[in-house]
C-alpha positions, 0 to 999 in steps of 0.5 A: 416576180410576178403577182401570181394569182393576179397575174393569172387571172389577167392572162385568163382571156384574151378579149378585153371587151368581153363582159365580165359583170352584168348587174340587172338594171344596173351597169356592165363590166368589162373585163378592161373595166375590171382592170381599169377599176381595180388598178385605181383602187390599189392605188388608192389603198397604197395612198392610205398606207396599206403595204404588202402583208397588210390586211384590208378588212372589208363589211360591205354589202355585195357590189362588183365593187367590192369584187374589185376591192378584193382584186385590188387588194390582190394587186397592191399585195394586201391581204382581203378579209371579207366579213359577214354583213350580219356580224354585231358590232360586238363580233366586229370588234373581235375580228379588227382586234384579231387581225389588226387591219390596216384598213377597214371598209364598212357601208356608210350606214355603219360608219359611225358606230365602226369609227369608234372600233377603228379608232379605239384599234388604230385602224383607218376605215373607208366606206363602200355602199351596195350602189359602188359609191362611198369614200374609198371610190371617191379615193380610188376616181382621183387616181390613175389607170396604171398600176405597179402590182406589187410581187407576190409568190404562190405562198404569200397571203391573198386572204384570210377567212374567219371561221369559228371554233367549237371552243374560244373565239373565231380563227382566221384561216390563212389562204396563200395566193396558190391556194386559191389560184390551184384550185380554182384552175382545177374546178375551172377544168373539172367543171369544163368552165369556159369564156361562153360561160354565163352564171347566175351569182346570187351568193353572198361574196363574204364566203368561200363559196360566192368569192373563191369558188364562183367569182374566181373560177369565172376569173379565170375561164374568162367567163362572165355572170349576172350578179344579183344583191341576193337570192330572188327566185322570180329574177333567176327563173327569169335570167336561167334561158339567158345563163349557162350555170348556176351555183347555190346552197341547198336552200335555193334549190329547195325555194327554186323547187316551190316556184311554179316557173321552175320547168325543163323549158326554163332550165333548157339552156343551162348546162350545170347546177352546182350545190355546196355549203351544206348537206343537200337532201337526196329528196332535193336532188331527185325532185330537181332532176324530176321538174328540170331534167339535170342532176345537180353537182354536189361538192364538198369544201370548207373554209380551210381547204377551199374544195376537197370533191365534187361528183363529176361533170360525166358520169353518175352524180350520186344522190347524198353524196360529195363526189370523189377527190379533185385532182391533186387533193389526197382525202382518207379516211382515219380513225378519229382517236388514233389517226389510224387509217381505215378501210373502205366503207368504214365511217371515221375522220376526213382528212386532206392534204393538197395545194388547196389547204390553208397555211393555218390560222392567224396567230394560232400555232398551237391550233395550227399544229394540232390540226395537222399530222406530222405528214401534212394531212388536214384533220377536217373534223367532219366525219365520212366514208369512202364506197366501193365505188370512190364516192366521198359521203360526209355523216356527220361532223365531229365537232358538232358544226351546224350548217344552216342555210349555207353558213356554219354555226359553231353551238359553243359560240351560242352557247356561250351568250345563252349562258349569260343571259340572267336566270340561265343555268346552262344550255346545248345548241344543236342542229336539226333538219329544217325543211328550208335551212337544212340544219335549224339551230335549236337552243335547249336550255335549262333555267332556275325555277325562278327565272322569268325567261321565255324563248322571246326575251331569250331570243331578244337578249341575242338580237345584238350578240350574234348574227342573225344566222347564228341565232336559234330558231327555236328555244327550248326549256328542259329540267335537265340536260341527259348527260354520260357517265363522263358528265359530258352532254350527250347532244346526239340524244337531243338531236335524236329527241328532236329530230322532227320538230320542224316537220311542219315549218 
């Protein structure tokens, strides 16, 4: 039995000396370096007691070594659990308690506080810093380069990614080896990636976009990537003449358009710009095309499904749409209440089925059952329609999801923390169009008449309870929240009321 995903990665390039990762100003990694380093790391994981199926959680800064850790987990048969570096200790405690990882890897700066959680949860802990140092790499340096990969089949778990819920706590989406492999191979083929490509990688790697789309597509095409620690417009523009492809969230494109160095000449060597993780404004699409001559390719995916659709590589990339279902992916629009199939052009619930769709939520069988139809279609919670040409349009989110800067923010989680603040009666959190972040997290709050609660104090109380990207951009105070006859807060009324809140931001 083979190791389903890593064997495909190993076989994707015939030239082991070809460059895989170029960290500007630091080190270049070849494919041979990757094989050697991941073997040593996999051996270190086994030495630490990691067995097939064990979870390995990582809350670390972006580095080439962090990618090696992900690949080493595949080779060791472990289940990789990347965690957002913005998560607070309270949030981290929940994830460790729920996933019960055998090992948690954190930055040295966080080690002292996380050690308390790890000890309470009976979890081992190692460190990895942004330069690739730390106790885990020290262990790996003593290991040999030979490692017998643990056999893993298509349905064995490769990763768990947590996605927040509209009610209750975060859910762990279980992704198999074939979920990741099938999707990456499909994207490689439809986006025409080859060993000649060089991707500018400025995305985080605790997220589907940066880890499973960008990194896996590069690995499975034998390509290479400039590996940036974070988005930096100056650095990206400097690298454009040496690169061929770029993947980003809409915020990246908005900020690039603000730079005078973005020109047709600067982008002349590029063949593809891809956007995802949040809706791209048609105006951004238009302006980028005017400035560079390139039409951004927008696609649609989820943590639970990887990528579902894409605008065409050849053919019209229609602004405001996410293109067509990927090969092998079935997509339909249904009535949100009855589940009945709707006619073309009608707005309803987007449902998908295919090898990319996850295996379910970690230790949540009832939740998993509720999110799937009997015929295997996954209910995405996104509302959309398919036009007469077959392009898919995302028109809303049935679960009130807010996407800010490419990150998912679920209102219920933020509301729960706001409602804990003394003096707060109730709150409603919505997404409002924002010129930089796509949507700005906005809290509408009712407080007791005598309460000394203002925007500054409320935001201060959330600082250590919520990751920064979940914290409201603005807090607005009202006497009461609008409700329908059943007493449900009408968030659509609030979104309309504050539609122009950030226009001058």
